Phi, psi and omega in degrees: 000134179252128179279139178246128179251119175259112185197157171287164182272058180248176184301321184296320179284330179294330177298317179295318180296316179299319179297316179296320178297315180297327180274351179077026181274135177284133180205163172228152181244144174236118182288132175248113183276104182291330180292331177271354180079023181298337180290349180254002181284146181304325180296321180285317181296332181292335182267356183287139176266130178302136179256124179254144179300134179280331181235137180256000000 
């Protein structure tokens, strides 16, 4: 199984990539251009997992 990371090319996503490389996990990256608003496109929103609060 190959993990896919959808993220902009900023420091926060690079931390995840460095961790995956160090652990030897297979992955691919898909750049999300925040300046173009790609994070608001229906195709991107369709892959999002709902986030529930961990603490109430």
